[in-house]
N, C-alpha and C positions, 0 to 999 in steps of 0.2 A: 295353711295359714298364709295369707297374703301380707306382705310387708307394705307399710305405707311408703309414700314417696320420700318423705323426710328420713325415715329409718333406712331405706335403701341408699340414700345419698351418704348418710353418716357411716353406714357399714362399708360402702365401697371406698370411702376415704380411708377408713381404718385398714381395710385389706391392702390398699395401695401403699400406704405410708409405713405400716408395720409388717404385714404379711408378706408382701412381695420381696422386700430386702431379706427377710429371714429365709424365704424359699430360695432366693439366689445363693445365699451362703450355704444352705444345705445342698443344693444342686452342684455347686462348685466343689464342695467337700466330697460328695459321693463320687463325682467324676475323677477327682484327684486320688481317690483310693485305688482306682484301677490303674494299671500301668498305662502310661501315656499312649492313648490310641492315636491313630492318624488324624490329621487335622479335619478331614472330611467326616470321619466317624464322630469325632468330638462335636463338630458343628451340627450334625444330625441329632446327636443326643441333646444338645442344648435347645435346638428348635423343637424337638419332641417334648422336652420338659417345659418349654415355654408355652406350648399349646395345652399341655395336660393341666398346668396349674390354673388356667382360666376356666376350664370346663365346669367345675362345680359352682363357680361364681357367675355364670352367664346370666342367671335370673336376677342377680343383685345389680349387675351393671346395666342391664337392659333399660333404656329410657332415662337414665340418670342425667344425661346432658340436655334433655328436653325440659320445657317449662313445667312447673308443678301442675298436674292435671286437677288437683284438689283445690287449688287457689281460686278465690273468687275472680270472675272475669271482669277486668277493669275497663273493658271497651263498652260495657252496657251502662253508661252514665246517663 
């Protein structure tokens, strides 16, 4: 099922405004449960988690910053 451009824009905004802050809170909480690792290990964990959260949403974010491909072309007047 392909999502329309408008749906992808709305879904990406929802993911960034609601989902990302929740994911950050969960990631910090999980890392905080472990005894404080070295700063380099902690940095690697956060970088890994930062990459992992975006992978499922790659299709949603792809092309969102581009003009709407379904919009009527205004240059054909």
